[in-house]
Every structure is written in C-alpha cells, then in structure tokens.
C-alpha positions as CSV (number, residue, x, y, z in Angstrom):
1,M,127.7,120.6,114.3
2,L,126.9,117.4,112.5
3,S,128.8,116.1,109.5
4,E,127.4,115.4,106.0
5,Q,127.4,111.8,106.8
6,E,126.0,112.2,110.3
7,I,123.1,114.2,108.8
8,L,122.5,111.5,106.1
9,D,122.4,108.9,108.9
10,E,119.7,111.0,110.9
11,V,117.8,111.4,107.7
12,M,118.0,107.9,106.2
13,V,118.9,105.3,109.0
14,V,117.7,106.7,112.4
15,T,114.3,107.4,111.0
16,R,113.8,103.7,110.2
17,R,113.1,103.3,113.9
18,S,110.0,105.8,114.1
19,Y,107.2,103.0,114.3
20,P,105.0,102.9,117.3
21,P,104.8,100.1,119.7
22,L,101.5,98.7,118.5
23,P,100.4,95.1,119.8
24,D,100.3,93.5,116.4
25,L,103.4,95.1,114.8
26,R,106.0,92.7,114.0
27,V,109.6,93.7,113.4
28,I,111.8,91.4,111.2
29,E,115.5,92.3,111.5
30,R,118.8,90.7,110.4
31,P,121.9,91.9,108.9
32,G,120.9,93.9,105.6
33,W,117.2,93.7,106.5
34,L,114.5,95.8,108.4
35,Q,111.0,95.0,107.9
36,I,107.6,95.8,109.7
37,I,104.4,94.1,109.3
38,T,101.0,95.5,111.1
39,P,98.1,93.2,109.9
40,S,95.4,95.6,111.4
41,I,96.6,98.6,109.4
42,K,95.2,97.7,105.9
43,T,95.1,101.1,104.0
44,G,98.9,102.2,104.3
45,G,101.5,102.7,106.8
46,L,103.5,100.6,109.2
47,N,103.8,97.9,106.6
48,E,107.1,98.5,104.9
49,V,110.4,97.0,104.0
50,L,112.5,99.8,105.5
51,F,115.8,98.5,104.5
52,S,117.1,95.8,102.1
53,A,120.7,94.9,101.0
54,L,120.2,91.3,99.7
55,D,122.7,89.3,97.9
56,E,121.7,89.3,93.9
57,H,121.3,85.4,94.1
58,E,119.0,85.3,97.0
59,A,117.2,88.6,96.2
60,D,114.3,87.1,94.0
61,T,113.5,84.4,96.8
62,I,113.4,86.9,99.5
63,I,111.5,89.6,97.5
64,D,108.9,87.0,96.5
65,A,108.4,85.8,100.2
66,A,108.0,89.5,101.5
67,V,105.7,90.6,98.7
68,A,103.4,87.1,99.0
69,E,103.1,87.9,102.9
70,Y,101.7,91.5,102.6
71,R,99.3,90.4,100.0
72,A,98.1,87.5,101.9
73,L,97.2,89.8,104.8
74,G,95.4,92.3,102.4
75,V,97.5,95.2,103.3
76,K,99.1,98.1,101.2
77,F,102.8,98.2,101.8
78,R,105.9,100.0,100.6
79,W,109.3,99.2,99.8
80,S,111.9,101.9,100.3
81,V,115.1,101.5,98.3
82,G,117.4,104.2,99.9
83,P,121.1,104.7,100.0
84,G,122.8,101.3,100.6
85,S,120.1,99.2,99.0
86,A,121.1,96.1,97.0
87,P,121.3,94.5,94.5
88,A,121.8,97.3,92.2
89,D,118.6,96.5,90.2
90,L,116.5,96.1,93.1
91,G,113.9,98.6,91.9
92,A,113.3,96.8,88.7
93,R,113.0,93.4,90.5
94,L,110.2,95.0,92.5
95,E,108.5,96.6,89.5
96,R,108.5,93.2,87.9
97,R,106.4,92.0,90.7
98,G,103.7,95.0,90.1
99,L,105.1,97.5,92.7
100,E,104.9,101.1,91.5
101,A,107.5,103.6,92.1
102,S,107.4,107.0,93.6
103,W,110.5,109.3,94.2
104,G,111.0,110.8,97.4
105,R,113.7,113.0,98.9
106,G,115.5,112.9,102.4
107,M,115.6,116.2,103.6
108,A,116.9,118.3,106.6
109,R,117.1,121.7,108.0
110,S,117.7,123.6,111.4
111,T,114.8,123.6,113.9
112,A,115.4,127.4,114.5
113,A,112.1,128.9,112.9
114,P,109.9,131.9,113.2
115,A,106.5,131.7,114.8
116,V,103.4,131.1,112.7
117,D,102.1,134.7,111.8
118,D,98.5,134.2,110.7
119,P,96.0,134.7,113.4
120,A,93.5,132.5,111.5
121,I,95.4,129.6,112.2
122,S,95.9,127.9,115.6
123,I,98.0,124.9,116.5
124,A,98.0,122.7,119.5
125,E,99.6,119.7,120.6
126,V,97.1,116.8,120.7
127,D,96.1,115.3,124.0
128,A,93.5,112.8,125.4
129,A,90.8,115.6,124.9
130,S,91.7,116.4,121.2
131,V,92.8,113.1,120.0
132,A,89.5,112.2,118.6
133,A,89.3,115.6,116.4
134,F,93.2,114.9,115.4
135,S,92.0,111.3,114.2
136,D,88.9,112.5,112.3
137,V,90.9,115.3,110.5
138,M,93.7,112.8,109.7
139,A,91.5,110.0,108.6
140,R,89.4,112.4,106.1
141,G,92.8,113.8,105.0
142,W,94.4,110.4,104.1
143,E,91.0,108.7,103.2
144,V,91.4,106.0,105.8
145,D,89.0,104.2,108.4
146,A,88.4,106.9,111.1
147,A,87.9,104.1,113.9
148,V,91.2,102.5,112.9
149,A,92.9,106.0,113.1
150,L,91.6,106.8,116.4
151,E,92.5,103.5,117.8
152,L,96.1,103.9,116.5
153,N,96.6,107.5,117.7
154,A,95.1,106.9,121.1
155,R,97.8,104.1,121.6
156,I,100.6,106.4,120.1
157,L,99.5,109.0,122.7
158,A,99.5,106.8,125.5
159,T,102.6,104.8,124.9
160,H,105.0,106.2,122.2
161,G,106.4,109.2,124.2
162,R,108.7,110.2,121.2
163,Q,105.9,110.9,118.9
164,R,104.2,114.4,119.3
165,M,100.9,115.1,117.3
166,F,99.5,118.5,116.3
167,L,96.3,119.7,115.1
168,A,96.0,122.8,113.1
169,S,92.7,124.8,113.0
170,Y,91.4,127.6,110.8
171,R,89.2,130.2,112.1
172,G,88.3,127.5,114.9
173,E,87.6,124.5,112.5
174,P,89.9,121.6,112.7
175,A,91.6,121.6,109.2
176,A,95.0,119.9,109.2
177,T,97.4,117.4,111.2
178,A,101.0,116.4,111.5
179,S,103.4,114.9,113.8
180,Y,107.1,114.3,114.6
181,V,109.1,111.5,116.1
182,A,111.9,113.0,118.6
183,F,115.2,111.3,118.3
184,D,118.4,112.0,120.3
185,R,119.5,114.4,117.7
186,S,116.8,115.0,115.2
187,A,113.0,115.4,114.9
188,Y,111.6,113.6,111.9
189,L,108.5,115.3,110.5
190,I,105.7,113.0,109.5
191,G,102.2,112.8,108.4
192,G,101.3,116.3,107.4
193,V,97.9,116.3,105.8
194,V,95.4,119.2,105.0
195,L,91.8,119.0,104.4
196,P,90.9,119.7,100.6
197,Q,88.7,122.8,101.6
198,H,91.5,124.3,103.5
199,R,94.4,123.9,101.1
200,G,96.1,126.9,100.0
201,R,95.6,128.8,103.3
202,G,99.2,128.1,104.7
203,L,98.4,125.4,107.1
204,Y,100.9,122.9,105.9
205,R,103.6,125.7,106.3
206,A,102.2,126.4,109.7
207,L,102.4,123.0,110.9
208,V,106.0,122.6,109.7
209,L,106.9,125.9,111.6
210,A,105.2,124.6,114.8
211,R,106.8,121.5,115.0
212,L,110.2,123.0,114.2
213,R,109.7,125.3,117.2
214,H,108.4,122.6,119.3
215,A,111.5,120.5,118.6
216,C,114.0,123.4,119.0
217,A,112.6,124.3,122.4
218,R,113.5,120.9,123.6
219,G,116.9,121.1,122.5
220,I,116.5,119.2,119.1
221,A,118.7,121.2,116.5
222,L,118.0,119.1,113.4
223,A,114.7,118.4,111.7
224,T,114.3,115.7,109.0
225,S,111.7,114.8,106.6
226,H,110.9,112.2,103.6
227,A,109.0,114.2,101.3
228,R,107.3,113.2,98.1
229,E,109.2,114.7,95.2
230,A,106.2,115.8,93.4
231,T,104.2,117.4,96.3
232,S,105.5,118.2,99.7
233,A,109.4,118.4,98.7
234,P,109.1,121.8,96.7
235,I,107.2,123.4,99.7
236,L,109.9,122.0,102.2
237,E,112.9,123.2,99.9
238,R,111.3,126.8,100.0
239,M,111.2,126.7,103.8
240,G,114.9,125.9,103.8
241,F,115.2,122.2,103.8
242,E,117.9,120.8,102.0
243,T,117.9,117.6,99.9
244,V,120.2,115.0,101.3
245,C,119.4,112.3,99.0
246,R,116.6,111.3,96.4
247,Y,115.4,107.7,96.4
248,P,112.5,105.5,95.2
249,R,109.8,104.0,97.2
250,Y,107.8,101.1,95.8
251,F,104.1,100.6,96.6
252,G,102.0,97.5,96.4
C-alpha cells in the first residue's frame, strides 16, 4: 500500500512523463525545470512547462524566455504551478504576462471498479481499424484539427505502448473518447471528452470505469487524474476519487 507521499508523487511527479515520443517534441530538462515544446501541435497539448522551481532573482528572465518561445511558435501552451513550484509568487508573475489561471485538482483512487452497466454504451480499446473514428470524435470534442489528431493518435498507437486509448459509442454511434498512460504503479487518466449531443448519458463515467478495470486487470492498483475543478473534478469525486492537492495551471 502506498503512503500519502508516494500517492502525491504518483499524481504530481510521475505524470509529468506522460508525453508521447513525437518526432518534433523537444524536452528541456535541468534541475528545477521540465518543459516540453511541440511546434506541430498548435491548438493545445504537448506544449507545457510541467515543473518550475526558479530562483526569485532569475525567474522573470526565464519566464520571459519560455513565454516568448511559445508565442513565437504560435502555439497554445500552459504552465503548471503544482507543489514544489517556486518562487512563491510564480502565479502572479505569469498573470502579469497575460496567462490566465484555471484551478485543477490532482486526484487518485483504487482501480477496482464495477463494469459499465448501460447496454446502450459500448467501449472498445482503439486499434489501427478504429483510430480514425477515435480521432474524429476527439477532434470534434476538443475542437481541434482532425488531420492533426489522426496523425498524432496513429503515431501514439504505433510507438507509445504505455498509452491506451478508448472509444465509447452510444447505440452504435461513436460518442466519446478517453485514454490512460500506464506507469509502474499507477494509471494516469487523460483526455476524456464527450460530444455535446451525447452528454448527460453516462459516457464520461463509463469511460472512467472502463479505464479503471483495464488498468486493474493489468496489475495496476492506483488511478490518478488531473481534473478541472469546475468540470470533471466533481464527477470524479462522486466516483470515489480523492483530492490529493489543488493547484493552478496558467494558459497562454
């Protein structure tokens, strides 16, 4: 059984390594710093300062350089300010540069879970035959470019063995998508989205249950998630996830 500190590490530290090995994804890592830059992804995701513990006298220079590089590339990006981030006023410094805060929760629970009990909902793990349908639903749900989504997901399917993708259908119609990234001791749930016309039918919950059971069957006992406080966090809380920490993410 994991200690509270070990669970916090699984939620907030281990998950920093969930990015896939894309050809143009660049990782910048040094003591107190982890950042990813992916020029081909313009509309969100895979462009992020994942961790920053900066000296207060050098922080402004480093922040300006990172923000300027993302903006020069024309990509949307985010900056996570989780436990251990520094300086203490890092969030305020980011806001002064025009980044907007959104609060999230690091959450966790056991992967032991019941099966999906709605016969109208079917869920399948994505393979080469279904990756196009998965990408189409994901692109419409997140309002991103469908061709870029298909290229990204096809590469993940071929090269990123830790990430498992799932497509949910409602009465046979593709309706929702989600993934998880498998680590040694935890499964990191990511990317759940339901098309607007199918919301309120239990698809988000069903995809959570399906991923929990899939991970549990493979010997992973802990599920983690980073949930938006205003949207998915309350749903996960009702499903037994506990909040490990609250933290802001800043979007630019």
